[in-house]
ZAROVEX-999869 format. One record per residue (C-alpha): residue number from 1; residue in three letters; x, y, z. Coordinates in nm, 2 decimals. Example, Ala and Ser with C-alpha at 12.3 -4.5 7.8 and 13.67 -1.06 7.14 Angstrom:
% ZAROVEX-999869
i;aa;px;py;pz
1;ALA;1.23;-0.45;0.78 .
2;SER;1.37;-0.11;0.71 .
***
This chain:
% ZAROVEX-999869
i;aa;px;py;pz
1;VAL;14.78;-14.38;15.07 .
2;SER;14.46;-14.18;15.03 .
3;GLY;14.59;-13.92;15.26 .
4;GLU;14.90;-13.87;15.04 .
5;MET;14.68;-13.85;14.73 .
6;ALA;14.46;-13.59;14.90 .
7;ASN;14.76;-13.38;15.00 .
8;GLU;14.90;-13.40;14.64 .
9;THR;14.56;-13.29;14.50 .
10;ARG;14.54;-13.00;14.75 .
11;SER;14.89;-12.88;14.65 .
12;ARG;14.80;-12.91;14.28 .
13;LEU;14.48;-12.72;14.34 .
14;ARG;14.66;-12.44;14.53 .
15;SER;14.93;-12.41;14.26 .
16;THR;14.67;-12.37;13.98 .
17;HIS;14.43;-12.16;14.20 .
18;PRO;14.64;-11.96;14.45 .
19;THR;14.34;-11.76;14.58 .
20;VAL;14.15;-12.08;14.69 .
21;PRO;14.16;-12.09;15.07 .
22;ARG;14.27;-12.41;15.25 .
23;ALA;13.91;-12.51;15.35 .
24;ALA;13.79;-12.48;15.00 .
25;SER;14.08;-12.68;14.86 .
26;ARG;14.00;-12.96;15.12 .
27;ARG;13.63;-12.95;15.03 .
28;PHE;13.70;-13.01;14.66 .
29;ALA;14.00;-13.23;14.70 .
30;ASN;13.82;-13.56;14.62 .
31;THR;13.59;-13.41;14.36 .
32;PRO;13.69;-13.50;14.00 .
33;SER;13.78;-13.20;13.79 .
34;ASN;13.50;-13.26;13.54 .
35;CYS;13.23;-13.25;13.81 .
36;ARG;13.32;-12.90;13.94 .
37;SER;13.11;-12.62;13.81 .
38;SER;13.30;-12.38;13.60 .
39;PHE;13.24;-12.00;13.55 .
40;ARG;13.50;-11.96;13.27 .
41;VAL;13.44;-11.75;12.96 .
42;PRO;13.50;-11.96;12.65 .
43;LYS;13.81;-11.85;12.46 .
44;ASN;13.81;-11.70;12.11 .
45;ARG;13.44;-11.63;12.10 .
46;GLY;13.45;-11.31;11.89 .
47;TRP;13.36;-10.95;11.93 .
48;TRP;13.07;-11.01;12.16 .
49;GLU;13.29;-11.14;12.43 .
50;SER;13.43;-10.80;12.50 .
51;ALA;13.10;-10.62;12.42 .
52;ARG;12.93;-10.71;12.74 .
53;ILE;12.65;-10.86;12.53 .
54;LEU;12.44;-10.98;12.83 .
55;SER;12.44;-10.63;12.97 .
56;LEU;12.32;-10.51;12.63 .
57;ALA;12.04;-10.77;12.63 .
58;ILE;11.93;-10.63;12.96 .
59;TRP;11.98;-10.26;12.93 .
60;VAL;11.88;-10.19;12.57 .
61;PRO;11.51;-10.26;12.64 .
62;ILE;11.52;-10.07;12.97 .
63;PHE;11.68;-9.76;12.83 .
64;GLY;11.45;-9.79;12.52 .
65;ALA;11.15;-9.79;12.76 .
66;PHE;11.25;-9.45;12.89 .
67;VAL;11.28;-9.32;12.54 .
68;VAL;10.94;-9.46;12.45 .
69;PHE;10.79;-9.32;12.77 .
70;ALA;10.93;-8.97;12.68 .
71;ALA;10.73;-8.98;12.36 .
72;GLY;10.42;-8.89;12.56 .
73;ASN;10.11;-8.84;12.35 .
74;GLN;10.28;-8.89;12.02 .
75;ASN;10.14;-9.24;11.95 .
76;ASN;10.31;-9.31;11.62 .
77;LEU;10.65;-9.20;11.76 .
78;ALA;10.60;-9.43;12.06 .
79;ARG;10.50;-9.72;11.85 .
80;TRP;10.80;-9.69;11.61 .
81;ALA;11.05;-9.63;11.90 .
82;ALA;10.91;-9.94;12.08 .
83;LEU;10.94;-10.15;11.76 .
84;ILE;11.30;-10.03;11.70 .
85;THR;11.39;-10.10;12.06 .
86;ALA;11.23;-10.44;12.06 .
87;LEU;11.40;-10.54;11.74 .
88;THR;11.74;-10.41;11.87 .
89;GLY;11.69;-10.60;12.19 .
90;PHE;11.62;-10.92;11.99 .
91;ALA;11.91;-10.86;11.76 .
92;VAL;12.14;-10.83;12.06 .
93;THR;12.05;-11.18;12.17 .
94;ILE;12.12;-11.35;11.84 .
95;PRO;12.51;-11.33;11.88 .
96;ILE;12.46;-11.49;12.22 .
97;TYR;12.28;-11.79;12.06 .
98;LEU;12.53;-11.81;11.78 .
99;GLY;12.83;-11.79;12.01 .
100;PHE;12.70;-12.03;12.27 .
101;ASP;12.90;-12.36;12.29 .
102;ALA;12.65;-12.64;12.38 .
103;ALA;12.94;-12.88;12.43 .
104;GLN;13.07;-12.68;12.72 .
105;ALA;12.92;-12.73;13.07 .
106;GLY;12.87;-12.43;13.30 .
107;MET;12.80;-12.07;13.25 .
108;GLN;12.91;-11.88;12.94 .
109;PHE;12.94;-11.51;12.85 .
110;ILE;13.03;-11.43;13.21 .
111;GLU;13.02;-11.06;13.31 .
112;GLN;13.14;-11.00;13.67 .
113;ARG;13.19;-10.66;13.83 .
114;GLU;13.20;-10.55;14.19 .
115;TRP;12.87;-10.38;14.29 .
116;ILE;12.84;-10.35;14.67 .
117;SER;13.18;-10.45;14.79 .
118;ARG;13.09;-10.42;15.16 .
119;PHE;12.84;-10.70;15.13 .
120;ASN;13.03;-10.90;14.86 .
121;VAL;12.75;-10.83;14.61 .
122;GLU;12.85;-10.84;14.24 .
123;TYR;12.70;-10.75;13.91 .
124;PHE;12.74;-11.11;13.80 .
125;LEU;12.58;-11.23;13.48 .
126;GLY;12.60;-11.55;13.27 .
127;VAL;12.39;-11.79;13.07 .
128;ASP;12.36;-12.16;13.04 .
129;GLY;12.15;-12.37;12.80 .
130;ILE;11.82;-12.31;12.97 .
131;SER;11.86;-11.94;13.04 .
132;LEU;11.98;-11.88;12.68 .
133;LEU;11.66;-12.02;12.54 .
134;LEU;11.45;-11.81;12.78 .
135;LEU;11.65;-11.50;12.69 .
136;LEU;11.58;-11.56;12.32 .
137;LEU;11.21;-11.64;12.38 .
138;ASN;11.16;-11.33;12.59 .
139;SER;11.32;-11.10;12.34 .
140;PHE;11.13;-11.25;12.05 .
141;THR;10.80;-11.23;12.24 .
142;THR;10.86;-10.86;12.31 .
143;VAL;10.88;-10.80;11.93 .
144;ILE;10.55;-10.99;11.89 .
145;VAL;10.38;-10.80;12.17 .
146;VAL;10.48;-10.46;12.02 .
147;LEU;10.34;-10.56;11.68 .
148;ALA;10.03;-10.71;11.83 .
149;GLY;9.95;-10.39;12.02 .
150;TRP;10.02;-10.17;11.72 .
151;GLU;9.65;-10.09;11.64 .
152;VAL;9.48;-10.25;11.93 .
153;ILE;9.62;-10.00;12.19 .
154;GLN;9.48;-9.66;12.13 .
155;LYS;9.51;-9.48;12.46 .
156;ARG;9.84;-9.44;12.66 .
157;VAL;10.04;-9.61;12.39 .
158;ALA;10.37;-9.48;12.52 .
159;GLN;10.30;-9.61;12.87 .
160;TYR;10.19;-9.95;12.74 .
161;MET;10.49;-10.00;12.51 .
162;ALA;10.74;-9.86;12.77 .
163;SER;10.60;-10.10;13.03 .
164;PHE;10.65;-10.40;12.81 .
165;LEU;11.00;-10.30;12.72 .
166;LEU;11.09;-10.24;13.08 .
167;LEU;10.95;-10.58;13.17 .
168;SER;11.14;-10.74;12.89 .
169;GLY;11.47;-10.60;13.01 .
170;LEU;11.41;-10.69;13.37 .
171;MET;11.31;-11.05;13.27 .
172;ASN;11.64;-11.07;13.08 .
173;GLY;11.81;-10.97;13.40 .
174;VAL;11.63;-11.24;13.59 .
175;PHE;11.74;-11.50;13.34 .
176;CYS;12.11;-11.39;13.34 .
177;ALA;12.17;-11.30;13.71 .
178;LEU;12.42;-11.52;13.89 .
179;ASP;12.43;-11.32;14.21 .
180;GLY;12.15;-11.38;14.46 .
181;LEU;12.09;-11.01;14.54 .
182;LEU;12.11;-10.91;14.17 .
183;PHE;11.85;-11.18;14.09 .
184;TYR;11.63;-11.05;14.38 .
185;VAL;11.65;-10.69;14.25 .
186;PHE;11.56;-10.79;13.89 .
187;PHE;11.28;-11.03;14.01 .
188;GLU;11.12;-10.78;14.25 .
189;ALA;11.14;-10.51;13.99 .
190;THR;10.93;-10.73;13.75 .
191;LEU;10.66;-10.76;14.02 .
192;ILE;10.64;-10.38;14.05 .
***
């Protein structure tokens, strides 16, 4: 009897997920559907679903860091550019918090693109409840650090502010990365 149930479950799994290979369908045949991890984007989330909001949370501070670094010896310009970038980076994370569905298990706001196809490496981002809070905390702390260093840092202001913005963007990448190599790239870049 259990063999018939397993075959029925396999055929149901193959019909709903035609790309699942036979070995994978056998491996998950006896697993209840509510125990399987899900990488589905919640439906009807709003404009931020199509805006690649996690990529914005990562790349806004990084690109802003290059703008701040280009300010050179113009300390006031570097400070204001860093503050605007930090506030923009924090503002980008607010819709992620507001659109997050705490009742749903699994990753949300999934972004998945092919990166290095030869090695099956993807630009694969997503957040769960823990990484969401770390993302918000990091972005908010960046604003505080820029404000705290406003008068304290007198030399090499652009380099200091750009370094913090760069670190903030890379840490956001660490918190959102779902691909092992992508996580490794972001993590190692924070150490440099």
